[in-house]
One Martini backbone bead per residue (centre of mass of N, CA, C, O) as a GRO file, in nm:
protein
  172
    1UNK     BB    1  -6.786  17.873   2.395
    2UNK     BB    2  -6.786  17.594   2.568
    3UNK     BB    3  -6.524  17.337   2.571
    4UNK     BB    4  -6.386  17.037   2.530
    5UNK     BB    5  -6.130  16.843   2.429
    6UNK     BB    6  -6.304  16.609   2.332
    7UNK     BB    7  -6.496  16.773   2.154
    8UNK     BB    8  -6.285  16.894   1.971
    9UNK     BB    9  -6.173  16.627   1.857
   10UNK     BB   10  -6.438  16.515   1.745
   11UNK     BB   11  -6.501  16.752   1.552
   12UNK     BB   12  -6.237  16.747   1.396
   13UNK     BB   13  -6.264  16.441   1.298
   14UNK     BB   14  -6.547  16.528   1.150
   15UNK     BB   15  -6.431  16.824   0.998
   16UNK     BB   16  -6.400  17.044   1.183
   17UNK     BB   17  -6.228  17.388   1.197
   18UNK     BB   18  -6.422  17.602   1.337
   19UNK     BB   19  -6.317  17.766   1.667
   20UNK     BB   20  -6.402  18.043   1.702
   21UNK     BB   21  -6.423  18.168   2.035
   22UNK     BB   22  -6.349  17.962   2.219
   23UNK     BB   23  -6.352  17.789   2.553
   24UNK     BB   24  -6.080  17.604   2.715
   25UNK     BB   25  -5.995  17.709   3.006
   26UNK     BB   26  -6.210  17.546   3.181
   27UNK     BB   27  -6.237  17.232   3.035
   28UNK     BB   28  -5.930  17.245   2.928
   29UNK     BB   29  -5.587  17.129   2.980
   30UNK     BB   30  -5.533  16.887   2.759
   31UNK     BB   31  -5.342  16.858   2.428
   32UNK     BB   32  -5.178  16.586   2.333
   33UNK     BB   33  -5.071  16.474   2.025
   34UNK     BB   34  -5.235  16.655   1.833
   35UNK     BB   35  -5.413  16.691   1.523
   36UNK     BB   36  -5.468  17.056   1.421
   37UNK     BB   37  -5.454  17.125   1.140
   38UNK     BB   38  -5.613  17.406   1.011
   39UNK     BB   39  -5.717  17.551   1.247
   40UNK     BB   40  -5.969  17.763   1.402
   41UNK     BB   41  -5.875  17.999   1.691
   42UNK     BB   42  -5.989  18.267   1.675
   43UNK     BB   43  -6.045  18.426   1.981
   44UNK     BB   44  -5.954  18.225   2.176
   45UNK     BB   45  -5.956  18.058   2.497
   46UNK     BB   46  -5.619  17.921   2.608
   47UNK     BB   47  -5.569  17.948   2.898
   48UNK     BB   48  -5.350  17.709   3.037
   49UNK     BB   49  -5.316  17.528   2.805
   50UNK     BB   50  -5.210  17.209   2.684
   51UNK     BB   51  -4.992  17.158   2.367
   52UNK     BB   52  -4.820  16.907   2.349
   53UNK     BB   53  -4.712  16.795   2.047
   54UNK     BB   54  -4.869  16.963   1.845
   55UNK     BB   55  -5.056  17.013   1.539
   56UNK     BB   56  -5.067  17.370   1.408
   57UNK     BB   57  -5.051  17.388   1.118
   58UNK     BB   58  -5.182  17.636   0.936
   59UNK     BB   59  -5.315  17.820   1.149
   60UNK     BB   60  -5.576  18.013   1.316
   61UNK     BB   61  -5.467  18.266   1.586
   62UNK     BB   62  -5.622  18.527   1.594
   63UNK     BB   63  -5.635  18.670   1.902
   64UNK     BB   64  -5.531  18.462   2.087
   65UNK     BB   65  -5.550  18.327   2.423
   66UNK     BB   66  -5.217  18.217   2.573
   67UNK     BB   67  -5.202  18.240   2.869
   68UNK     BB   68  -4.996  18.013   3.015
   69UNK     BB   69  -4.927  17.830   2.798
   70UNK     BB   70  -4.842  17.494   2.693
   71UNK     BB   71  -4.600  17.457   2.397
   72UNK     BB   72  -4.441  17.192   2.371
   73UNK     BB   73  -4.346  17.090   2.062
   74UNK     BB   74  -4.508  17.280   1.886
   75UNK     BB   75  -4.665  17.320   1.560
   76UNK     BB   76  -4.672  17.657   1.390
   77UNK     BB   77  -4.620  17.633   1.105
   78UNK     BB   78  -4.770  17.883   0.911
   79UNK     BB   79  -4.903  18.047   1.125
   80UNK     BB   80  -5.159  18.273   1.264
   81UNK     BB   81  -5.066  18.511   1.547
   82UNK     BB   82  -5.207  18.766   1.525
   83UNK     BB   83  -5.251  18.928   1.830
   84UNK     BB   84  -5.148  18.739   2.028
   85UNK     BB   85  -5.145  18.596   2.358
   86UNK     BB   86  -4.811  18.492   2.512
   87UNK     BB   87  -4.807  18.533   2.803
   88UNK     BB   88  -4.616  18.312   2.980
   89UNK     BB   89  -4.540  18.119   2.771
   90UNK     BB   90  -4.450  17.783   2.674
   91UNK     BB   91  -4.201  17.732   2.387
   92UNK     BB   92  -4.047  17.474   2.387
   93UNK     BB   93  -3.948  17.359   2.085
   94UNK     BB   94  -4.099  17.529   1.897
   95UNK     BB   95  -4.263  17.571   1.575
   96UNK     BB   96  -4.230  17.907   1.401
   97UNK     BB   97  -4.212  17.874   1.111
   98UNK     BB   98  -4.350  18.120   0.919
   99UNK     BB   99  -4.483  18.286   1.129
  100UNK     BB  100  -4.743  18.504   1.248
  101UNK     BB  101  -4.660  18.778   1.504
  102UNK     BB  102  -4.821  19.026   1.464
  103UNK     BB  103  -4.871  19.202   1.755
  104UNK     BB  104  -4.768  19.021   1.963
  105UNK     BB  105  -4.765  18.896   2.304
  106UNK     BB  106  -4.435  18.797   2.464
  107UNK     BB  107  -4.437  18.834   2.756
  108UNK     BB  108  -4.237  18.613   2.923
  109UNK     BB  109  -4.166  18.418   2.720
  110UNK     BB  110  -4.062  18.080   2.646
  111UNK     BB  111  -3.795  17.996   2.383
  112UNK     BB  112  -3.650  17.737   2.421
  113UNK     BB  113  -3.565  17.602   2.108
  114UNK     BB  114  -3.704  17.773   1.918
  115UNK     BB  115  -3.837  17.814   1.586
  116UNK     BB  116  -3.793  18.143   1.401
  117UNK     BB  117  -3.780  18.096   1.108
  118UNK     BB  118  -3.926  18.345   0.930
  119UNK     BB  119  -4.050  18.512   1.138
  120UNK     BB  120  -4.317  18.750   1.225
  121UNK     BB  121  -4.255  19.026   1.475
  122UNK     BB  122  -4.400  19.263   1.395
  123UNK     BB  123  -4.507  19.474   1.646
  124UNK     BB  124  -4.418  19.332   1.889
  125UNK     BB  125  -4.398  19.208   2.226
  126UNK     BB  126  -4.057  19.201   2.395
  127UNK     BB  127  -4.080  19.143   2.717
  128UNK     BB  128  -3.894  18.960   2.905
  129UNK     BB  129  -3.691  18.820   2.683
  130UNK     BB  130  -3.514  18.528   2.526
  131UNK     BB  131  -3.360  18.496   2.202
  132UNK     BB  132  -3.082  18.328   2.262
  133UNK     BB  133  -3.249  18.029   2.292
  134UNK     BB  134  -3.289  17.970   2.018
  135UNK     BB  135  -3.273  17.821   1.737
  136UNK     BB  136  -3.014  17.745   1.529
  137UNK     BB  137  -2.880  17.894   1.237
  138UNK     BB  138  -2.679  17.992   0.968
  139UNK     BB  139  -2.784  18.259   0.985
  140UNK     BB  140  -2.855  18.564   1.072
  141UNK     BB  141  -3.021  18.613   1.370
  142UNK     BB  142  -3.132  18.921   1.312
  143UNK     BB  143  -3.271  18.837   1.007
  144UNK     BB  144  -3.460  18.577   1.035
  145UNK     BB  145  -3.621  18.787   1.202
  146UNK     BB  146  -3.898  18.995   1.218
  147UNK     BB  147  -3.847  19.311   1.420
  148UNK     BB  148  -4.007  19.531   1.311
  149UNK     BB  149  -4.126  19.742   1.553
  150UNK     BB  150  -4.048  19.608   1.798
  151UNK     BB  151  -4.100  19.580   2.144
  152UNK     BB  152  -3.831  19.643   2.364
  153UNK     BB  153  -3.766  19.502   2.704
  154UNK     BB  154  -3.568  19.339   2.887
  155UNK     BB  155  -3.397  19.201   2.638
  156UNK     BB  156  -3.280  18.934   2.419
  157UNK     BB  157  -3.118  18.882   2.148
  158UNK     BB  158  -3.003  18.639   1.939
  159UNK     BB  159  -2.692  18.766   1.973
  160UNK     BB  160  -2.709  18.880   2.298
  161UNK     BB  161  -2.833  19.144   2.302
  162UNK     BB  162  -2.916  19.389   2.537
  163UNK     BB  163  -3.241  19.539   2.618
  164UNK     BB  164  -3.322  19.763   2.866
  165UNK     BB  165  -3.461  19.980   2.714
  166UNK     BB  166  -3.717  20.109   2.573
  167UNK     BB  167  -3.778  19.990   2.228
  168UNK     BB  168  -3.764  20.014   1.883
  169UNK     BB  169  -3.702  19.796   1.635
  170UNK     BB  170  -3.449  19.775   1.367
  171UNK     BB  171  -3.382  19.634   1.095
  172UNK     BB  172  -3.049  19.597   0.909
   0.00000   0.00000   0.00000
C-alpha cells in the first residue's frame, strides 16, 4: 500500500500503529521531528526516506527496507530491526540502545556517533562499515554490542581493529 508521509502522520495521530508492509519510498521523502514511538513498520519499504530526529522508540521494523534512508539523530532505542536492510543508510548520532538488529544488513551504513549500547547485532552483515566512530561508553567497546556470528568484511571494530578478510565474529 502506497502512503504519503502526511497520511502516515494523520493516521498515527488518530491512534493507528500498524503500518506493516506500507510503501513510503515513492510518496514520502521526509519525516523529520515526528513522534512515531511504538509504530509497526515491519516489511515496509522506506528506501531513501529521511527520518531525521524522529522518535521510533520501541517500534517494530522487522524486515523493513531502509536502503539509503537518512536516519540522523533518530531514536530507535528498544526497537526490533531484525532482518532489516540498512545498506548505505546514514545513522549519524542515532540511538540504537537495546535495539535488536539480528540478521540485519548494515553494509556500508554510516554510524558516526551512533549509540549501540547493548544492541544485538548477532548474525548481522557488517561489510564496509566503521564501528570505531560509534558513541563511546565506559565499558569494553567489543562487549557492549553483541556481534556473535556477525559477518564482518572490510570493517573496523569498535576498538579500532580492522577486519580485512571475510569472517564470522565471535564475542569473547
